[in-house]
GULO-814024 format. One record per residue (C-alpha): residue number from 0; x, y, z; chain. Coordinates in steps of 0.02 Angstrom, whole numbers, plus 50000, padded with zeros to 5 digits. Layout:
N
+-----+-------+-------+-------+-----+
| seq |  east | north |    up | mol |
+-----+-------+-------+-------+-----+
| NUM |     X |     Y |     Z |   A |
...
+-----+-------+-------+-------+-----+
// end
This chain:
153
+-----+-------+-------+-------+-----+
| seq |  east | north |    up | mol |
+-----+-------+-------+-------+-----+
|   0 | 55488 | 54515 | 54934 |   A |
|   1 | 55480 | 54618 | 55093 |   A |
|   2 | 55304 | 54678 | 55050 |   A |
|   3 | 55242 | 54501 | 55020 |   A |
|   4 | 55328 | 54425 | 55171 |   A |
|   5 | 55275 | 54563 | 55289 |   A |
|   6 | 55097 | 54576 | 55224 |   A |
|   7 | 55059 | 54412 | 55315 |   A |
|   8 | 55139 | 54482 | 55471 |   A |
|   9 | 55040 | 54642 | 55454 |   A |
|  10 | 54879 | 54546 | 55441 |   A |
|  11 | 54920 | 54448 | 55597 |   A |
|  12 | 54967 | 54603 | 55694 |   A |
|  13 | 54817 | 54700 | 55646 |   A |
|  14 | 54702 | 54556 | 55682 |   A |
|  15 | 54777 | 54534 | 55853 |   A |
|  16 | 54750 | 54715 | 55892 |   A |
|  17 | 54572 | 54711 | 55832 |   A |
|  18 | 54535 | 54560 | 55937 |   A |
|  19 | 54608 | 54640 | 56089 |   A |
|  20 | 54502 | 54794 | 56068 |   A |
|  21 | 54347 | 54690 | 56050 |   A |
|  22 | 54387 | 54599 | 56210 |   A |
|  23 | 54413 | 54760 | 56301 |   A |
|  24 | 54248 | 54828 | 56238 |   A |
|  25 | 54156 | 54679 | 56308 |   A |
|  26 | 54252 | 54703 | 56468 |   A |
|  27 | 54192 | 54881 | 56493 |   A |
|  28 | 54155 | 54947 | 56666 |   A |
|  29 | 54095 | 54802 | 56771 |   A |
|  30 | 54083 | 54675 | 56629 |   A |
|  31 | 54255 | 54596 | 56650 |   A |
|  32 | 54278 | 54639 | 56832 |   A |
|  33 | 54216 | 54472 | 56897 |   A |
|  34 | 54280 | 54355 | 56761 |   A |
|  35 | 54388 | 54361 | 56603 |   A |
|  36 | 54319 | 54383 | 56429 |   A |
|  37 | 54363 | 54289 | 56270 |   A |
|  38 | 54333 | 54364 | 56099 |   A |
|  39 | 54342 | 54284 | 55926 |   A |
|  40 | 54382 | 54399 | 55780 |   A |
|  41 | 54433 | 54389 | 55598 |   A |
|  42 | 54547 | 54522 | 55524 |   A |
|  43 | 54548 | 54549 | 55335 |   A |
|  44 | 54693 | 54647 | 55260 |   A |
|  45 | 54663 | 54820 | 55187 |   A |
|  46 | 54798 | 54842 | 55055 |   A |
|  47 | 54770 | 55030 | 55050 |   A |
|  48 | 54820 | 55041 | 55235 |   A |
|  49 | 54993 | 54962 | 55219 |   A |
|  50 | 55165 | 55037 | 55189 |   A |
|  51 | 55339 | 54966 | 55168 |   A |
|  52 | 55516 | 55034 | 55152 |   A |
|  53 | 55539 | 55119 | 54984 |   A |
|  54 | 55711 | 55043 | 54951 |   A |
|  55 | 55736 | 54865 | 54890 |   A |
|  56 | 55819 | 54791 | 55044 |   A |
|  57 | 55755 | 54834 | 55217 |   A |
|  58 | 55882 | 54885 | 55348 |   A |
|  59 | 55868 | 54893 | 55538 |   A |
|  60 | 55764 | 55042 | 55588 |   A |
|  61 | 55650 | 55036 | 55435 |   A |
|  62 | 55466 | 55032 | 55476 |   A |
|  63 | 55319 | 54947 | 55394 |   A |
|  64 | 55135 | 54961 | 55432 |   A |
|  65 | 54970 | 54872 | 55404 |   A |
|  66 | 54785 | 54892 | 55422 |   A |
|  67 | 54637 | 54773 | 55431 |   A |
|  68 | 54448 | 54770 | 55439 |   A |
|  69 | 54387 | 54669 | 55587 |   A |
|  70 | 54230 | 54562 | 55601 |   A |
|  71 | 54165 | 54434 | 55724 |   A |
|  72 | 54115 | 54471 | 55903 |   A |
|  73 | 54143 | 54656 | 55863 |   A |
|  74 | 54185 | 54761 | 55710 |   A |
|  75 | 54311 | 54897 | 55672 |   A |
|  76 | 54485 | 54924 | 55603 |   A |
|  77 | 54664 | 54894 | 55656 |   A |
|  78 | 54825 | 54987 | 55619 |   A |
|  79 | 55000 | 54920 | 55656 |   A |
|  80 | 55178 | 54986 | 55643 |   A |
|  81 | 55328 | 54868 | 55653 |   A |
|  82 | 55514 | 54905 | 55653 |   A |
|  83 | 55646 | 54802 | 55563 |   A |
|  84 | 55780 | 54737 | 55683 |   A |
|  85 | 55929 | 54620 | 55665 |   A |
|  86 | 55905 | 54440 | 55720 |   A |
|  87 | 55767 | 54376 | 55830 |   A |
|  88 | 55610 | 54281 | 55789 |   A |
|  89 | 55493 | 54419 | 55734 |   A |
|  90 | 55469 | 54605 | 55727 |   A |
|  91 | 55429 | 54722 | 55872 |   A |
|  92 | 55259 | 54796 | 55834 |   A |
|  93 | 55129 | 54913 | 55907 |   A |
|  94 | 54948 | 54884 | 55857 |   A |
|  95 | 54797 | 54996 | 55882 |   A |
|  96 | 54620 | 54929 | 55868 |   A |
|  97 | 54480 | 55054 | 55842 |   A |
|  98 | 54306 | 54991 | 55881 |   A |
|  99 | 54141 | 55079 | 55910 |   A |
| 100 | 54168 | 55100 | 56099 |   A |
| 101 | 54353 | 55146 | 56108 |   A |
| 102 | 54529 | 55099 | 56061 |   A |
| 103 | 54639 | 54955 | 56119 |   A |
| 104 | 54830 | 54955 | 56117 |   A |
| 105 | 54936 | 54798 | 56090 |   A |
| 106 | 55123 | 54774 | 56088 |   A |
| 107 | 55241 | 54629 | 56057 |   A |
| 108 | 55356 | 54530 | 55944 |   A |
| 109 | 55262 | 54459 | 55796 |   A |
| 110 | 55324 | 54317 | 55686 |   A |
| 111 | 55316 | 54316 | 55495 |   A |
| 112 | 55188 | 54175 | 55500 |   A |
| 113 | 55075 | 54181 | 55654 |   A |
| 114 | 55011 | 54023 | 55736 |   A |
| 115 | 54936 | 54065 | 55905 |   A |
| 116 | 55062 | 54207 | 55916 |   A |
| 117 | 55039 | 54299 | 56081 |   A |
| 118 | 55034 | 54489 | 56091 |   A |
| 119 | 55007 | 54589 | 56249 |   A |
| 120 | 54853 | 54696 | 56275 |   A |
| 121 | 54934 | 54847 | 56358 |   A |
| 122 | 54791 | 54970 | 56377 |   A |
| 123 | 54642 | 55055 | 56303 |   A |
| 124 | 54527 | 55205 | 56302 |   A |
| 125 | 54340 | 55228 | 56316 |   A |
| 126 | 54252 | 55064 | 56359 |   A |
| 127 | 54423 | 54980 | 56350 |   A |
| 128 | 54501 | 55090 | 56484 |   A |
| 129 | 54625 | 54987 | 56586 |   A |
| 130 | 54615 | 54836 | 56469 |   A |
| 131 | 54748 | 54701 | 56494 |   A |
| 132 | 54772 | 54523 | 56437 |   A |
| 133 | 54837 | 54426 | 56288 |   A |
| 134 | 54780 | 54412 | 56107 |   A |
| 135 | 54826 | 54259 | 56002 |   A |
| 136 | 54839 | 54274 | 55812 |   A |
| 137 | 54839 | 54136 | 55681 |   A |
| 138 | 54862 | 54175 | 55496 |   A |
| 139 | 54737 | 54091 | 55380 |   A |
| 140 | 54793 | 54122 | 55203 |   A |
| 141 | 54872 | 54279 | 55135 |   A |
| 142 | 54739 | 54405 | 55188 |   A |
| 143 | 54647 | 54338 | 55342 |   A |
| 144 | 54696 | 54313 | 55522 |   A |
| 145 | 54594 | 54231 | 55660 |   A |
| 146 | 54614 | 54312 | 55831 |   A |
| 147 | 54566 | 54251 | 56002 |   A |
| 148 | 54582 | 54378 | 56142 |   A |
| 149 | 54589 | 54331 | 56324 |   A |
| 150 | 54551 | 54485 | 56426 |   A |
| 151 | 54594 | 54479 | 56611 |   A |
| 152 | 54465 | 54529 | 56742 |   A |
+-----+-------+-------+-------+-----+
// end
């Protein structure tokens, strides 16, 4: 049950990260300095890139992870790691998005079922150096997530 329930979350997280990276890439040196950038991405789950706690019932501190292929305004992959915590409305997660021009980092609390779920763009490398903004993820089915990234100037 944990694997099924969190696979949707993983998809959303990874998609958000991928979207954020894409936004940052378009906002490379000079590109996003005068105005913000919006990117539209689709993340598709890669089952081989996910992991879940090995025991039947997850406990606080357990980690799970996900990976996606990203298409749309840019292409690449995402990887996410989330930690099980007590209470709250979601899991704290860190997401990395690897695209052709660099990597973007995202961080935030992600719900089990994402509908315009916000996640912070907290940085990047390469063309995404200094990236900041917000990515919004919406789950569409069990293996796809739509992501819109608003990158700040």
